[in-house]
C-alpha positions in Angstrom: 113.2 82.8 166.9 113.3 86.6 166.5 110.8 87.0 169.3 112.8 84.7 171.6 116.0 86.7 170.9 114.2 89.9 171.5 112.7 88.8 174.8 116.1 87.4 175.8 117.8 90.7 175.1 115.1 92.7 177.0 115.3 90.3 179.9 119.1 90.6 180.0 118.9 94.4 180.0 116.3 94.2 182.8 118.5 91.8 184.8 121.5 94.2 184.3 119.4 97.1 185.7 118.3 95.0 188.7 121.9 93.9 189.4 123.1 97.5 189.1 120.6 98.7 191.7 121.6 95.8 193.9 125.3 96.7 193.7 124.6 100.4 194.3 122.3 99.4 197.3 125.1 97.3 198.8 127.5 100.1 198.3 125.4 102.8 200.0 124.0 100.5 202.7 120.3 100.4 201.6 120.6 96.6 201.0 120.9 95.2 204.5 120.0 92.2 206.5 116.4 93.6 206.8 115.7 93.3 203.1 118.4 90.8 202.0 115.7 88.1 201.6 113.8 90.2 199.2 116.9 90.9 197.1 117.9 87.3 197.2 114.5 86.2 195.9 114.5 88.9 193.2 117.9 88.0 191.9 117.2 84.3 192.1 113.9 84.8 190.2 115.5 86.9 187.4 118.3 84.3 187.1 115.9 81.5 187.0 113.8 83.1 184.2 116.9 83.8 182.1 118.6 80.4 182.5 115.4 78.4 182.2 114.4 80.3 179.0 117.9 79.7 177.5 117.9 76.0 178.4 114.3 75.4 177.1 115.3 76.9 173.8 118.4 74.8 173.7 116.2 71.7 174.3 114.1 72.6 171.3 111.1 74.0 173.2 111.3 77.5 171.8 107.6 78.3 172.2 107.7 77.5 175.9 111.0 79.4 176.3 109.5 82.5 174.6 106.5 82.3 176.8 108.7 82.1 179.9 110.9 85.0 178.8 107.7 87.0 178.1 106.8 86.9 181.8 109.6 89.4 182.5 110.1 91.0 179.1 106.6 92.4 178.6 106.4 94.4 181.8 110.0 95.6 181.2 109.1 96.8 177.7 105.9 98.5 179.0 107.9 100.3 181.7 110.6 101.3 179.1 107.9 102.7 176.8 106.4 104.6 179.7 109.8 106.2 180.6 110.3 107.0 176.9 106.9 108.7 176.8 107.8 110.8 179.8 111.1 111.8 178.3 109.5 112.7 174.9 106.4 114.5 176.1 107.9 116.2 179.2 104.5 116.4 181.1 103.7 119.2 183.5 103.0 117.6 186.8 101.4 120.6 188.4 
């Protein structure tokens, strides 16, 4: 249950970041009719993972729900650790 809640939290944070970039893109004009389909698919996919994971857990299939949430949570955790590593080590890119 702890793993499910952790993955759900990570997925919710990742979804919030994606929605933030979408809103900023709409505001500055970088989200346009040219790439609206990509954004729609991305937002729909993120929503589907979150809602499906939540509903599977509510139906008593916590293992399947955790596996579904892990699809998005593990890459998000890996990227977050990579950014943290860059902040902590401050590498010289020369």
